[in-house]
MMTF fields as JSON, N, C-alpha, C and O atoms, coordinates in Angstrom:
{
  "mmtfVersion": "1.0.0",
  "mmtfProducer": "UNKNOWN",
  "numBonds": 315,
  "numAtoms": 316,
  "numGroups": 79,
  "numChains": 1,
  "numModels": 1,
  "chainsPerModel": [1],
  "groupsPerChain": [79],
  "chainIdList": ["A"],
  "bondAtomList": [4, 2, 8, 6, 12, 10, 16, 14, 20, 18, 24, 22, 28, 26, 32, 30, 36, 34, 40, 38, 44, 42, 48, 46, 52, 50, 56, 54, 60, 58, 64, 62, 68, 66, 72, 70, 76, 74, 80, 78, 84, 82, 88, 86, 92, 90, 96, 94, 100, 98, 104, 102, 108, 106, 112, 110, 116, 114, 120, 118, 124, 122, 128, 126, 132, 130, 136, 134, 140, 138, 144, 142, 148, 146, 152, 150, 156, 154, 160, 158, 164, 162, 168, 166, 172, 170, 176, 174, 180, 178, 184, 182, 188, 186, 192, 190, 196, 194, 200, 198, 204, 202, 208, 206, 212, 210, 216, 214, 220, 218, 224, 222, 228, 226, 232, 230, 236, 234, 240, 238, 244, 242, 248, 246, 252, 250, 256, 254, 260, 258, 264, 262, 268, 266, 272, 270, 276, 274, 280, 278, 284, 282, 288, 286, 292, 290, 296, 294, 300, 298, 304, 302, 308, 306, 312, 310],
  "bondOrderList": [1, 1, 1, 1, 1, 1, 1, 1, 1, 1, 1, 1, 1, 1, 1, 1, 1, 1, 1, 1, 1, 1, 1, 1, 1, 1, 1, 1, 1, 1, 1, 1, 1, 1, 1, 1, 1, 1, 1, 1, 1, 1, 1, 1, 1, 1, 1, 1, 1, 1, 1, 1, 1, 1, 1, 1, 1, 1, 1, 1, 1, 1, 1, 1, 1, 1, 1, 1, 1, 1, 1, 1, 1, 1, 1, 1, 1, 1],
  "groupList": [{"groupName": "PHE", "atomNameList": ["N", "CA", "C", "O"], "elementList": ["N", "C", "C", "O"], "formalChargeList": [0, 0, 0, 0], "bondAtomList": [1, 0, 2, 1, 3, 2], "bondOrderList": [1, 1, 2], "singleLetterCode": "F", "chemCompType": "L-PEPTIDE LINKING"}, {"groupName": "PRO", "atomNameList": ["N", "CA", "C", "O"], "elementList": ["N", "C", "C", "O"], "formalChargeList": [0, 0, 0, 0], "bondAtomList": [1, 0, 2, 1, 3, 2], "bondOrderList": [1, 1, 2], "singleLetterCode": "P", "chemCompType": "L-PEPTIDE LINKING"}, {"groupName": "ASP", "atomNameList": ["N", "CA", "C", "O"], "elementList": ["N", "C", "C", "O"], "formalChargeList": [0, 0, 0, 0], "bondAtomList": [1, 0, 2, 1, 3, 2], "bondOrderList": [1, 1, 2], "singleLetterCode": "D", "chemCompType": "L-PEPTIDE LINKING"}, {"groupName": "GLY", "atomNameList": ["N", "CA", "C", "O"], "elementList": ["N", "C", "C", "O"], "formalChargeList": [0, 0, 0, 0], "bondAtomList": [1, 0, 2, 1, 3, 2], "bondOrderList": [1, 1, 2], "singleLetterCode": "G", "chemCompType": "PEPTIDE LINKING"}, {"groupName": "ARG", "atomNameList": ["N", "CA", "C", "O"], "elementList": ["N", "C", "C", "O"], "formalChargeList": [0, 0, 0, 0], "bondAtomList": [1, 0, 2, 1, 3, 2], "bondOrderList": [1, 1, 2], "singleLetterCode": "R", "chemCompType": "L-PEPTIDE LINKING"}, {"groupName": "VAL", "atomNameList": ["N", "CA", "C", "O"], "elementList": ["N", "C", "C", "O"], "formalChargeList": [0, 0, 0, 0], "bondAtomList": [1, 0, 2, 1, 3, 2], "bondOrderList": [1, 1, 2], "singleLetterCode": "V", "chemCompType": "L-PEPTIDE LINKING"}, {"groupName": "SER", "atomNameList": ["N", "CA", "C", "O"], "elementList": ["N", "C", "C", "O"], "formalChargeList": [0, 0, 0, 0], "bondAtomList": [1, 0, 2, 1, 3, 2], "bondOrderList": [1, 1, 2], "singleLetterCode": "S", "chemCompType": "L-PEPTIDE LINKING"}, {"groupName": "CYS", "atomNameList": ["N", "CA", "C", "O"], "elementList": ["N", "C", "C", "O"], "formalChargeList": [0, 0, 0, 0], "bondAtomList": [1, 0, 2, 1, 3, 2], "bondOrderList": [1, 1, 2], "singleLetterCode": "C", "chemCompType": "L-PEPTIDE LINKING"}, {"groupName": "TRP", "atomNameList": ["N", "CA", "C", "O"], "elementList": ["N", "C", "C", "O"], "formalChargeList": [0, 0, 0, 0], "bondAtomList": [1, 0, 2, 1, 3, 2], "bondOrderList": [1, 1, 2], "singleLetterCode": "W", "chemCompType": "L-PEPTIDE LINKING"}, {"groupName": "ASN", "atomNameList": ["N", "CA", "C", "O"], "elementList": ["N", "C", "C", "O"], "formalChargeList": [0, 0, 0, 0], "bondAtomList": [1, 0, 2, 1, 3, 2], "bondOrderList": [1, 1, 2], "singleLetterCode": "N", "chemCompType": "L-PEPTIDE LINKING"}, {"groupName": "GLU", "atomNameList": ["N", "CA", "C", "O"], "elementList": ["N", "C", "C", "O"], "formalChargeList": [0, 0, 0, 0], "bondAtomList": [1, 0, 2, 1, 3, 2], "bondOrderList": [1, 1, 2], "singleLetterCode": "E", "chemCompType": "L-PEPTIDE LINKING"}, {"groupName": "LEU", "atomNameList": ["N", "CA", "C", "O"], "elementList": ["N", "C", "C", "O"], "formalChargeList": [0, 0, 0, 0], "bondAtomList": [1, 0, 2, 1, 3, 2], "bondOrderList": [1, 1, 2], "singleLetterCode": "L", "chemCompType": "L-PEPTIDE LINKING"}, {"groupName": "LYS", "atomNameList": ["N", "CA", "C", "O"], "elementList": ["N", "C", "C", "O"], "formalChargeList": [0, 0, 0, 0], "bondAtomList": [1, 0, 2, 1, 3, 2], "bondOrderList": [1, 1, 2], "singleLetterCode": "K", "chemCompType": "L-PEPTIDE LINKING"}, {"groupName": "ALA", "atomNameList": ["N", "CA", "C", "O"], "elementList": ["N", "C", "C", "O"], "formalChargeList": [0, 0, 0, 0], "bondAtomList": [1, 0, 2, 1, 3, 2], "bondOrderList": [1, 1, 2], "singleLetterCode": "A", "chemCompType": "L-PEPTIDE LINKING"}, {"groupName": "THR", "atomNameList": ["N", "CA", "C", "O"], "elementList": ["N", "C", "C", "O"], "formalChargeList": [0, 0, 0, 0], "bondAtomList": [1, 0, 2, 1, 3, 2], "bondOrderList": [1, 1, 2], "singleLetterCode": "T", "chemCompType": "L-PEPTIDE LINKING"}, {"groupName": "HIS", "atomNameList": ["N", "CA", "C", "O"], "elementList": ["N", "C", "C", "O"], "formalChargeList": [0, 0, 0, 0], "bondAtomList": [1, 0, 2, 1, 3, 2], "bondOrderList": [1, 1, 2], "singleLetterCode": "H", "chemCompType": "L-PEPTIDE LINKING"}, {"groupName": "ILE", "atomNameList": ["N", "CA", "C", "O"], "elementList": ["N", "C", "C", "O"], "formalChargeList": [0, 0, 0, 0], "bondAtomList": [1, 0, 2, 1, 3, 2], "bondOrderList": [1, 1, 2], "singleLetterCode": "I", "chemCompType": "L-PEPTIDE LINKING"}],
  "groupTypeList": [0, 1, 2, 3, 4, 4, 5, 5, 6, 7, 2, 3, 5, 8, 9, 6, 3, 10, 3, 5, 11, 12, 5, 8, 2, 5, 13, 14, 3, 12, 7, 5, 13, 14, 11, 12, 3, 15, 6, 2, 3, 5, 9, 7, 5, 13, 5, 0, 1, 2, 3, 4, 4, 16, 5, 6, 13, 6, 2, 2, 10, 14, 11, 12, 5, 8, 2, 5, 13, 14, 3, 10, 7, 5, 13, 14, 11, 10, 3],
  "groupIdList": [1, 2, 3, 4, 5, 6, 7, 8, 9, 10, 11, 12, 13, 14, 15, 16, 17, 18, 19, 20, 21, 22, 23, 24, 25, 26, 27, 28, 29, 30, 31, 32, 33, 34, 35, 36, 37, 38, 39, 40, 41, 42, 43, 44, 45, 46, 47, 48, 49, 50, 51, 52, 53, 54, 55, 56, 57, 58, 59, 60, 61, 62, 63, 64, 65, 66, 67, 68, 69, 70, 71, 72, 73, 74, 75, 76, 77, 78, 79],
  "secStructList": [7, 6, 6, 1, 1, 3, 3, 3, 3, 3, 7, 7, 6, 6, 6, 6, 7, 7, 7, 3, 3, 3, 3, 3, 3, 6, 6, 6, 7, 7, 3, 3, 3, 3, 3, 3, 7, 7, 1, 1, 7, 3, 3, 3, 3, 3, 3, 7, 6, 6, 1, 1, 3, 3, 3, 3, 3, 3, 6, 6, 1, 3, 3, 3, 3, 3, 3, 6, 6, 6, 7, 7, 3, 3, 3, 3, 3, 3, 7],
  "xCoordList": [-19.232, -17.802, -17.5, -18.224, -16.453, -16.159, -15.957, -16.274, -15.432, -15.168, -16.409, -16.375, -17.507, -18.74, -18.73, -19.693, -17.681, -17.574, -18.181, -18.52, -18.314, -18.853, -19.902, -19.904, -20.787, -21.755, -21.777, -21.315, -22.317, -22.404, -23.849, -24.565, -24.262, -25.607, -25.513, -24.502, -26.596, -26.66, -27.958, -28.896, -28.01, -29.176, -30.391, -31.512, -30.208, -31.331, -31.992, -31.77, -32.804, -33.449, -34.677, -35.102, -35.255, -36.481, -36.191, -37.112, -34.942, -34.584, -34.166, -34.761, -33.177, -32.747, -32.028, -31.954, -31.499, -30.793, -29.505, -29.1, -28.858, -27.623, -26.369, -25.287, -26.494, -25.338, -24.355, -23.144, -24.851, -24.003, -24.037, -25.094, -22.865, -22.749, -22.209, -21.457, -22.593, -22.066, -21.594, -22.241, -20.454, -19.907, -20.159, -19.841, -20.736, -21.158, -20.395, -20.13, -20.044, -19.464, -20.632, -21.473, -20.683, -21.804, -21.861, -22.948, -20.723, -20.687, -21.181, -21.899, -20.792, -21.15, -22.381, -23.02, -22.714, -23.818, -23.492, -24.39, -22.211, -21.8, -21.293, -20.701, -21.545, -21.018, -19.52, -19.107, -18.707, -17.252, -16.688, -15.53, -17.517, -17.071, -18.285, -19.283, -18.192, -19.2, -18.519, -17.551, -19.026, -18.427, -19.348, -20.498, -18.833, -19.613, -18.936, -17.711, -19.749, -19.169, -20.149, -19.96, -21.193, -22.219, -23.064, -23.218, -23.608, -24.448, -25.94, -26.777, -26.271, -27.666, -27.701, -26.656, -28.882, -29.041, -28.276, -28.174, -27.747, -27.051, -28.062, -28.751, -28.145, -29.146, -28.584, -29.338, -27.265, -26.67, -25.226, -24.493, -24.827, -23.446, -22.992, -23.801, -21.698, -21.093, -19.709, -19.034, -19.305, -17.987, -17.091, -17.495, -15.874, -14.908, -14.636, -14.736, -14.294, -14.071, -13.022, -13.109, -12.03, -10.999, -11.419, -10.708, -12.566, -13.068, -12.387, -12.698, -11.47, -10.721, -11.408, -11.137, -12.298, -12.958, -14.454, -14.925, -15.177, -16.626, -16.894, -16.23, -17.855, -18.318, -19.771, -20.562, -20.115, -21.474, -22.013, -21.268, -23.33, -24.015, -25.039, -25.728, -25.133, -25.978, -26.875, -26.617, -27.947, -28.802, -28.097, -28.643, -26.902, -26.128, -25.414, -24.602, -25.731, -25.205, -23.709, -23.005, -23.227, -21.83, -21.728, -22.609, -20.627, -20.161, -18.941, -18.118, -18.814, -17.627, -17.012, -17.713, -15.694, -14.939, -14.283, -13.593, -14.51, -14.052, -13.014, -13.149, -11.985, -11.018, -11.578, -11.768, -11.843, -12.48, -11.569, -12.054, -10.279, -9.353, -9.266, -9.176, -9.29, -9.126, -10.44, -10.517, -11.467, -12.734, -12.718, -13.669, -11.635, -11.472, -12.067, -12.027, -12.62, -13.042, -11.79, -11.058, -11.551, -10.328, -10.604, -9.673, -11.888, -12.235, -13.695, -14.538, -13.986, -15.367, -15.571, -14.813, -16.599, -16.945, -18.274, -19.249, -18.301, -19.494, -20.155, -19.512, -21.488, -22.189, -23.338, -23.986],
  "yCoordList": [46.811, 46.725, 45.531, 44.536, 45.613, 44.531, 43.162, 42.139, 43.134, 41.845, 41.246, 40.101, 42.01, 41.52, 41.445, 40.96, 41.907, 41.822, 43.018, 42.937, 44.129, 45.348, 45.96, 45.728, 46.739, 47.538, 48.934, 49.137, 49.889, 51.258, 51.727, 51.425, 52.474, 53.042, 54.55, 55.073, 55.238, 56.683, 57.019, 56.221, 58.205, 58.562, 58.929, 58.894, 59.275, 59.54, 60.883, 61.547, 61.273, 62.587, 62.591, 63.657, 61.439, 61.398, 61.068, 60.954, 60.917, 60.529, 61.764, 62.832, 61.62, 62.699, 63.816, 64.935, 63.539, 64.563, 65.015, 66.167, 64.118, 64.472, 64.37, 64.763, 63.86, 63.767, 62.689, 62.897, 61.54, 60.472, 59.246, 58.846, 58.659, 57.368, 56.376, 56.742, 55.12, 54.075, 52.904, 52.51, 52.36, 51.167, 50.002, 50.066, 48.931, 47.778, 46.529, 46.3, 45.724, 44.404, 43.442, 43.28, 42.811, 41.938, 40.721, 40.314, 40.139, 38.923, 39.151, 38.32, 40.282, 40.539, 41.429, 41.43, 42.182, 43.119, 44.377, 45.146, 44.595, 45.753, 46.882, 46.658, 48.109, 49.292, 49.371, 49.368, 49.441, 49.496, 50.895, 51.164, 51.789, 53.172, 54.069, 53.677, 55.272, 56.298, 57.5, 58.03, 57.927, 59.025, 60.235, 60.191, 61.309, 62.524, 63.697, 63.817, 64.562, 65.754, 66.537, 67.734, 65.885, 66.624, 67.424, 67.037, 68.542, 69.373, 69.122, 69.773, 68.178, 67.817, 66.331, 65.689, 65.797, 64.369, 63.86, 64.546, 62.668, 61.991, 61.09, 60.302, 61.213, 60.44, 59.481, 58.767, 59.458, 58.541, 58.247, 59.145, 56.996, 56.611, 55.613, 54.884, 55.597, 54.61, 54.272, 55.108, 53.042, 52.58, 52.495, 51.97, 53.012, 52.904, 51.43, 50.607, 51.078, 49.674, 48.962, 47.749, 49.697, 49.053, 48.942, 48.331, 49.525, 49.439, 50.357, 50.311, 51.186, 52.041, 53.363, 53.989, 53.781, 55.07, 54.963, 54.075, 55.898, 56.014, 57.441, 58.373, 57.616, 58.954, 59.072, 58.146, 60.209, 60.439, 61.749, 62.706, 61.769, 62.972, 63.382, 62.541, 64.688, 65.189, 66.319, 66.953, 66.552, 67.706, 69.017, 70.088, 68.955, 70.175, 70.621, 71.546, 69.945, 70.247, 70.004, 70.725, 68.971, 68.578, 67.074, 66.288, 66.727, 65.34, 65.274, 66.19, 64.207, 64.021, 62.665, 61.67, 62.653, 61.422, 61.069, 61.889, 59.828, 59.367, 58.266, 57.384, 58.321, 57.237, 56.245, 56.591, 55.024, 54.036, 53.662, 53.485, 53.541, 53.11, 54.119, 53.732, 55.408, 56.433, 57.086, 57.677, 56.982, 57.635, 59.131, 59.845, 59.595, 61.014, 61.37, 60.578, 62.581, 63.136, 63.646, 64.481, 63.138, 63.526, 64.547, 65.14, 64.759, 65.765, 66.147, 65.311, 67.42, 67.918, 68.656, 69.565, 68.26, 68.899, 69.61, 69.011, 70.897, 71.708, 72.114, 72.244, 72.313, 72.852, 72.074, 72.464],
  "zCoordList": [73.2, 72.996, 72.099, 72.134, 71.306, 70.366, 71.014, 70.407, 72.24, 72.889, 73.554, 74.005, 73.619, 74.212, 75.728, 76.321, 76.362, 77.827, 78.548, 79.728, 77.828, 78.428, 77.512, 76.303, 78.103, 77.357, 77.97, 79.092, 77.226, 77.729, 77.646, 76.691, 78.671, 78.696, 78.892, 79.363, 78.517, 78.727, 79.439, 79.447, 80.039, 80.834, 79.994, 80.502, 78.743, 77.856, 78.074, 79.087, 77.111, 77.17, 78.063, 78.507, 78.339, 79.145, 80.604, 81.413, 80.933, 82.291, 83.087, 82.941, 83.902, 84.788, 84.055, 84.563, 82.871, 82.124, 82.758, 82.604, 83.47, 84.178, 83.304, 83.741, 82.104, 81.22, 81.615, 81.534, 82.041, 82.569, 81.661, 81.173, 81.444, 80.777, 81.783, 82.685, 81.628, 82.504, 81.66, 80.69, 82.052, 81.41, 82.355, 83.542, 81.806, 82.607, 82.211, 81.031, 83.201, 82.969, 82.758, 83.642, 81.599, 81.262, 82.182, 82.591, 82.511, 83.321, 84.745, 85.301, 85.331, 86.728, 86.879, 87.931, 85.839, 85.916, 86.697, 87.041, 86.983, 87.776, 86.892, 85.836, 87.36, 86.69, 86.977, 88.137, 85.92, 86.092, 85.851, 86.168, 85.287, 85.077, 84.914, 84.311, 85.455, 85.276, 84.649, 85.194, 83.507, 82.755, 82.858, 82.42, 83.438, 83.644, 82.967, 82.979, 82.374, 81.759, 80.913, 80.698, 80.429, 79.689, 80.676, 81.834, 80.203, 81.068, 80.856, 81.481, 79.976, 79.735, 79.375, 79.278, 79.18, 78.934, 77.72, 76.703, 77.837, 76.734, 76.039, 76.686, 74.714, 73.989, 72.957, 72.296, 72.814, 71.836, 72.23, 72.643, 72.101, 72.353, 71.288, 70.713, 71.042, 70.14, 70.671, 71.272, 70.442, 70.873, 69.648, 68.611, 69.768, 68.682, 68.397, 69.306, 67.159, 66.806, 67.659, 67.85, 68.176, 69.001, 70.47, 71.268, 70.834, 72.201, 73.195, 74.385, 72.739, 73.657, 73.966, 74.991, 73.075, 73.256, 72.99, 72.28, 73.583, 73.409, 72.955, 73.408, 72.072, 71.717, 72.161, 71.977, 72.744, 73.23, 72.664, 72.449, 72.429, 71.953, 72.992, 73.568, 73.227, 74.299, 73.812, 72.789, 74.586, 74.352, 74.684, 74.422, 75.253, 75.469, 74.194, 74.215, 73.077, 71.742, 71.625, 70.918, 72.332, 72.197, 71.943, 72.292, 71.327, 71.261, 72.158, 72.156, 72.921, 73.748, 73.425, 73.244, 73.359, 73.149, 74.472, 75.078, 74.917, 76.228, 76.084, 75.237, 76.908, 77.02, 78.031, 79.198, 77.6, 78.472, 79.646, 80.763, 79.415, 80.47, 81.608, 82.773, 81.283, 82.307, 82.735, 83.812, 81.9, 82.167, 81.869, 82.186, 81.262, 80.977, 79.618, 78.676, 79.538, 78.262, 77.543, 78.074, 76.337, 75.607, 74.512, 73.968, 74.183, 73.185, 73.337, 73.663, 73.098, 73.069, 71.764, 71.426, 71.032, 69.768, 69.974, 70.429, 69.635, 69.873, 68.571, 67.529, 68.669, 67.517, 67.039, 66.067]
}
C-alpha cells in the first residue's frame, strides 16, 4: 500500500488454491481483512496507487477488483 502501513498476500498457485487474499497491518502483524471470491488460487495482486482498491488475478481465469474499505468485490473481468 502507498502508505506502507498495510501489505496484501495471496494464496498462490502452489498452496491451497482457495482463492483468498489477506490484508495485513505491518505494525501489528495481524490480518485486517480477508477477501474471498476466486474459485481457484490467486497468483498475482496489485494495489491501486490511491490504496483504495486491489486487483487480483487467479487461475480461475478472472481478475477481480476489491474495495479495501468494505472487502467487497466491485468488478470481475473474465477471459
